[in-house]
C-alpha positions in Angstrom: 160.1 56.4 139.1 157.2 58.7 138.5 155.8 61.2 140.9 152.1 61.4 141.2 150.4 64.6 142.2 147.0 65.2 143.6 145.1 68.4 144.2 144.4 69.2 147.7 142.3 72.1 148.7 143.1 73.8 152.0 140.6 76.0 153.5 141.3 79.5 154.7 141.5 78.6 158.4 144.4 76.2 157.8 146.7 78.3 155.8 144.7 81.5 155.3 144.7 81.4 151.4 142.0 79.0 150.4 144.0 78.0 147.3 144.4 74.5 145.9 147.9 73.1 146.2 149.5 70.1 144.5 151.0 67.6 146.8 152.7 64.3 146.3 150.5 61.2 146.5 152.7 58.4 147.8 149.9 55.8 147.7 149.7 56.1 143.9 153.4 56.2 143.3 154.2 52.6 144.3 153.4 50.2 141.4 150.6 52.1 139.7 152.1 51.4 136.3 151.2 47.7 136.6 147.5 48.4 137.2 145.7 48.4 133.9 142.7 50.6 133.4 143.4 53.2 136.0 144.2 56.8 135.2 147.9 57.3 135.0 148.7 53.6 134.1 150.0 52.4 130.8 146.5 51.5 129.6 145.1 55.0 130.2 143.0 54.9 126.9 141.2 51.8 128.2 139.6 53.4 131.2 136.0 52.6 130.1 135.2 56.0 128.6 133.3 56.1 125.4 134.4 58.5 122.6 132.8 61.9 123.1 131.4 64.3 120.5 134.7 66.1 120.5 136.2 63.3 118.5 133.9 64.2 115.6 134.4 68.0 116.0 135.9 68.3 112.5 132.5 67.3 111.1 130.5 69.9 113.0 131.5 73.0 111.0 130.8 71.5 107.5 127.7 69.7 108.8 126.2 72.9 110.2 127.0 74.8 107.0 125.3 72.1 104.9 122.3 72.2 107.2 122.0 76.0 106.9 122.3 75.9 103.1 119.7 73.1 103.0 117.2 75.1 105.1 117.8 78.2 103.0 117.3 76.2 99.8 113.9 74.9 101.1 112.9 78.4 102.2 113.7 80.0 98.9 112.1 77.2 97.0 108.9 77.7 99.0 109.1 81.5 98.6 109.7 81.5 94.8 107.5 78.6 93.6 105.2 79.2 90.7 101.5 79.4 91.0 101.4 80.1 94.7 101.4 83.9 94.7 98.3 85.7 95.8 99.5 88.9 94.2 100.2 87.6 90.7 97.2 85.3 90.3 94.9 85.6 87.3 91.9 87.9 87.9 88.6 86.2 88.6 85.5 87.6 87.1 82.8 88.6 89.6 79.4 90.2 89.4 79.3 94.0 88.7 78.4 94.7 92.3 81.7 93.2 93.6 83.9 96.2 92.6 83.6 98.4 95.7 83.4 102.1 94.9 83.2 101.6 91.2 79.8 101.6 89.4 79.0 100.4 86.0 78.2 103.1 83.5 78.2 101.1 80.2 77.7 97.6 79.0 79.7 97.3 75.8 79.5 94.2 73.6 83.2 93.5 73.4 86.4 94.4 75.1 87.5 96.5 72.1 84.3 98.6 72.3 84.8 98.9 76.1 88.4 100.2 75.6 87.2 102.8 73.1 84.6 104.0 75.6 87.2 104.2 78.3 89.5 106.3 76.1 86.6 108.7 75.5 86.1 109.2 79.2 89.9 109.5 79.8 90.1 112.2 77.2 87.4 114.1 79.1 89.5 113.8 82.3 87.6 111.0 84.0 89.2 107.9 85.5 87.6 104.8 84.1 88.4 101.1 83.9 87.3 98.1 82.0 86.3 95.3 84.3 85.8 91.7 83.5 82.5 90.6 85.2 80.5 87.4 85.0 78.1 89.3 82.8 80.8 90.4 80.3 82.9 93.5 80.1 81.8 96.6 82.0 83.0 100.2 82.0 83.4 101.3 85.6 83.9 104.8 87.1 83.8 106.2 90.7 80.3 107.0 92.0 81.0 110.7 92.1 81.8 110.7 88.3 78.8 108.5 87.3 76.5 111.3 86.1 79.2 113.1 84.1 80.4 109.7 82.5 76.8 108.8 81.5 76.2 112.2 79.9 79.5 112.0 78.0 78.7 108.5 76.7 75.2 109.5 75.7 76.5 112.4 73.6 79.1 110.2 71.9 
């Protein structure tokens, strides 16, 4: 014979403790083994409950790990793709007026001649750069050095 217990909560005014106590349930003890489908009977697994997600808990860890690796792979693929960088793109030629604080002091015929003129200004202590413009190569210096650069290039 099996003894069935049920939880019974007694309030603080009955016994002063307010604690749940287990007591015998004589109604469930008599013949409950023969009733299929009820909790406590021999067919307890057939009580109408559907399998919960806990039955697949062994898949959660590896599944989440694969999901994280996949998201990281997509993120890194996006971050390191070729041709999408704004920093490493090929320079676009623009008009000579698009170079901000730099002003054009010479209009050489080729990039080799422009580099020779730039090295002349660099030897005199002036900062100069060769810029690719829509009108061809230009030798550019800061506006404060323009007069000195023009005089050095004129005496060359």
